N, C-alpha and C positions, 0 to 999 in steps of 0.2 A: 504494500500500500504506500502510495506517495504521500509524504508528509506535507501538510498544508503550509503555505508560506504565510508567516505572520503579517498582519496588516500594519503598515507604518503608522506610528502615532499621529502624524500630521494628517494622514488620509482619514483616520478614524475621527479626528476632531472635526475635519471638514464635513464628513458625512453626518456627524451629529448636528452640526450647525445647520446644514441643509434640511435635515429632518425637522428642526425646530422652526424653520422659516415658514411663515403663514402665507406668503405670497410668491407667485412665480413671475408676474409681470406688473410693474408699478410705474407711476409717474412721480418724479421728484420735481417740485416747484420751489425755486429759490428766488429771492429778489436780487436785483443788480447790486443793491447796497451791501449784500452779503459778501461780495467780492472786493469791497473797499478795504476791509480790515480796519485799522485805526486811522486810515487816511480819510480825508473829507471828500475825495473825488477819485474817480477812475478805478483802475485795477491794482490790487496788491498781489504780486506774484506768489509770495508765500501763502497767502490766504487761498488763492485759487488752487495751489498745489495741495493744501490741506483738505479742501473740499473734494478735490479729485481723488485723493487717497480714501476718503470716506465712501465715495461712489465705487471705487475699485474693490473695497472690502466687501461690499454687497454683491457686486458683479462676480466676484470670486466664488460666491455661494451658488452660482448658476441662475441667479435672478435676472430676468430681462428688464432693463432700465431705459426709460426715456425721460428726458428732462426739458423743462422750460425755464429760462433764466430771464428775469426782468432786465430793464436797461436804465434804471434810475440812477445808477452810479455815474452814468455818462450824460444822459439826457432824458427827462421825463416830459412826455407830450403835454400832459395836463398843466404842468408848471409853466411850460412855454406858452400855452394858450392863455393862462392867467396873466401873463406879462404882455399880452397884446398880440401874440403871434396867431395867425389863422390856425384853427384847431386841426384841420386835416393835415396841413403841412407839419405842424408840431408832432402829431401822432406818427407820421411817416418817419420823421427824424428819430423818434423814440424806438420805432421798429428797427431802424438801422443800428441803433445802439445795442439792441439785443443780439444782433448778428455778431457784432464785435465781441461781446461777452461769450457767445457760443463758440466762436473760433478760439478764444483764449482757453476755455474749458476743454475743447477738443485737443488742443496742443498739450495741455497738462495731462489729460488722460492717456493720450498716445505715448507720452513720455514715460508712463507707467506700464506700457505694454497693452493697453486696453483699446481695441479697435473701436473707432467712433465715427459717426456720420453726423454732419450738420445739415439739416433740411430746412430750407427757408420758404415761408409762404409767399415771399416776393422773389421771383426768379432772378438769380445772379450766378449763372453757371460757372463763372471762373473761380468762385470761392466756395460754393456749396451746392448741394443738390436742390432742385425744386421739389415742392411737396407733392408726392404721389402716394396715396394711402397704401396701396398694395406693396409698393416698393419699401415703404417705411416698415410695414409689418414684416416683410422678408428680412430686413436688416436685424430686427429684433430676434427673429427666429434663428438667425445666424450668430446670435449672442453679441451683437454690436450695440454699444450704447448709442442711442439716437437723441440728438439735441435739436429740438424744434425752435426755430428762430423766426423773427419778424412777426410775432404774434399770430393773429388770424389772417394777416394781410390786409385788414380793413381798419380804417380809423374808428375811433369811438369805442373800441374794444380793448380791454386790458390784457396783460399776459396771464392774469388769473383765469380769465375766460378762455384764453387760448389753451392753457394747461388742461382745463376741464374738458374742452372740446376734443383735444388730441387724446386725452386719456380715454374718453369714450370711443373715439375712432379706432384706437389701438387695442381696445378690449382690455384695458388695464383693470386690475382688481382693486386699486385704491390710489388716491393722490396723497403723497407725502409732502406736506408743506414745511420746509425748514425755515425757522425764524430765529430770533435772538432770545426768545423766552420758551419755556418748556410746555407750552400749551395755550389754551384760550382762557382769558381771565375776564371777570366782570368789569374790570377797569385796569388801567395801565399799572402793572406791578412795579415798574421802575419809578413811578410817581407816588403810588399809594401803598403803604405797608399792609393795609387791611384788604388788599385785592385778593379775591378768591378764584382759584383755578377750577375749571370744570373738568371732570373725568370724561364725561360725554356731554354732548349738546346736540339738540335736534337742528335740522336745517331751518325750520320755521323760527325757532327761538334765536338762532344766529342772525336771521334776517330782521326779526322784530326788534331785537335789542341792539342791532348794529354792532356786533361784537368784534368786527374787524378781522374775521377769519379770512375771507376773500370778498371781492366786490359782489353786489347783489346778483348780477347776471350769472356769475360763476357758481354761486351757491344754488341759485334756482336751477341751473342746468344740471348740477350734481344731484339735487333733490329729484328732479324729473327722471333721472336715469339711475337713481339709487346708487350713486358712486360715493363711497365713504371718503372722507377727508381726514387725514391724521396730521395734527399740528404738533411739532416737536422742536427741540432746540438743536440747531445745526452747530452751535458753538460747543456742544458737549462731545469730546473725543469719543469716537466709536458709537455715537448716538444713533446714527442712521441704521447701522447693522443691529443694534440692540432693539430699537423700536420695531424693526421689521420682524423680529422674532416674537413680538407681542409683549416685550418687557420694557422696563424703564418708565419714564414719566412723559405723558403725552395727553392730548385731548382728541377724542374720536367724535367727529361730526357726522351724524347719520340720521336715519329716519325715525329712530326710537325716542324715548323720553330722555330728558337732560338729567345729569347728576353732577352736582358740584362737589 
């Protein structure tokens, strides 16, 4: 009888982690500001690299990941409009900012050996692929990280709405929104010591109380398609991987009752 070859510890650990993972395909939504680090503007390369490492740690589990990154660290369309710029033009400028962030994240991920595709809602063939749903799905099936850029390609829609739209089109199982706090609170926890965090919150309550999870269009789209939204802290090392396994501290936004 041939003696069985022992399973290497690293392989055993990975198999255990995969078994604990609750999701096989997810959308990660982060703001452009998350890429600034301690800077007041633009991209902070060490911060981009740290977030890329977080994404890689989940990708290594075999989870299919797509991403949407905001552009507020470079240009925010609504802010430009508030300063007198024509709204449609300002929104298109904001979309271009998201493409820049997506390319930066792609570079960081591929530097870690993770194959990545940037797919833009606004065609710009020299720098990224145009959005074709079936092609994007195929990239995910081939275990490539897909970063959706340029929002929905339309003004007046935020990257929150774009993330929810693409998550539904890609048949993701949940949207993970990485923020600077560990969930959804009844008020700003950085300003109020008595702020209470919700363990779960319903879509309708998030809308009624304007809890700032996502904009109203995104939450309504998630509600209508029963797409759960998980809000967690992206500043917590290893947080994305931990939350994906259903552990750690986070808020689940879904169709059930709320629980503070």
